C-alpha positions as CSV (number, residue, x, y, z in Angstrom):
1,M,-35.7,45.1,-2.1
2,Q,-33.4,44.7,-5.0
3,A,-31.0,42.0,-5.3
4,A,-27.8,42.5,-4.1
5,P,-25.1,42.7,-7.5
6,V,-24.0,39.9,-8.8
7,R,-19.9,39.8,-8.6
8,P,-17.0,37.3,-10.5
9,V,-15.7,35.8,-8.9
10,N,-11.5,35.2,-8.9
11,A,-11.2,31.8,-9.1
12,T,-6.9,30.4,-7.4
13,A,-6.7,26.6,-8.6
14,I,-5.3,25.2,-5.3
15,P,-3.2,23.4,-5.8
16,T,-2.8,18.9,-5.5
17,V,-0.8,16.7,-3.7
18,T,0.2,15.2,-7.5
19,G,0.7,18.8,-8.1
20,A,2.9,19.5,-4.7
21,L,4.7,16.1,-5.5
22,R,5.6,17.1,-8.7
23,A,6.8,20.2,-8.4
24,M,8.8,18.7,-5.4
25,E,10.4,16.6,-7.8
26,A,10.9,18.5,-10.1
27,L,13.9,20.5,-7.5
28,L,14.8,17.7,-6.2
29,L,15.2,15.6,-9.7
30,G,16.8,15.9,-13.3
31,S,14.9,15.0,-15.8
32,G,17.2,12.1,-16.6
33,Q,15.7,10.3,-13.0
34,R,12.8,11.8,-13.4
35,T,12.1,10.2,-16.6
36,A,12.7,7.2,-15.6
37,R,10.7,6.9,-12.6
38,R,8.2,7.8,-14.5
39,N,9.2,5.4,-16.9
40,A,8.9,2.5,-13.8
41,W,5.9,3.2,-13.0
42,A,4.5,2.9,-16.0
43,A,5.5,-0.1,-16.1
44,V,4.6,-1.3,-13.2
45,L,0.8,-0.5,-13.0
46,E,1.2,-2.6,-16.9
47,D,2.6,-5.3,-15.0
48,R,-0.4,-5.0,-13.1
49,R,-2.2,-5.1,-15.8
50,R,-1.3,-8.2,-17.1
51,A,-1.9,-9.9,-13.9
52,K,-5.6,-8.8,-13.4
53,D,-5.7,-10.0,-17.1
54,R,-4.4,-13.3,-16.6
55,V,-6.7,-13.9,-13.1
56,E,-9.5,-13.1,-15.1
57,A,-8.5,-15.6,-17.6
58,E,-7.4,-18.3,-15.4
59,H,-11.4,-18.3,-14.6
60,V,-12.7,-17.9,-17.8
61,L,-10.6,-21.3,-18.1
62,E,-11.9,-23.2,-15.0
63,A,-15.3,-22.2,-15.9
64,V,-14.7,-23.6,-19.8
65,A,-13.2,-27.3,-17.9
66,A,-16.0,-26.9,-15.2
67,R,-18.9,-27.3,-17.9
68,T,-16.8,-30.0,-19.6
69,S,-16.3,-31.6,-17.0
């Protein structure tokens, strides 16, 4: 008995939700608005990172203060 010949697979990329949203964004918004939205989102992510860093620093300071007390 012979094995079936191996055929190449034609892989078609499945669109992601992110890709679909970006395509809709490109259709609906001008490039200036799109850039502004991305910059705003980057600022939100940076604010979240800073807030996380502040909380971590606060925990460290509290731990050091507890040791010296």
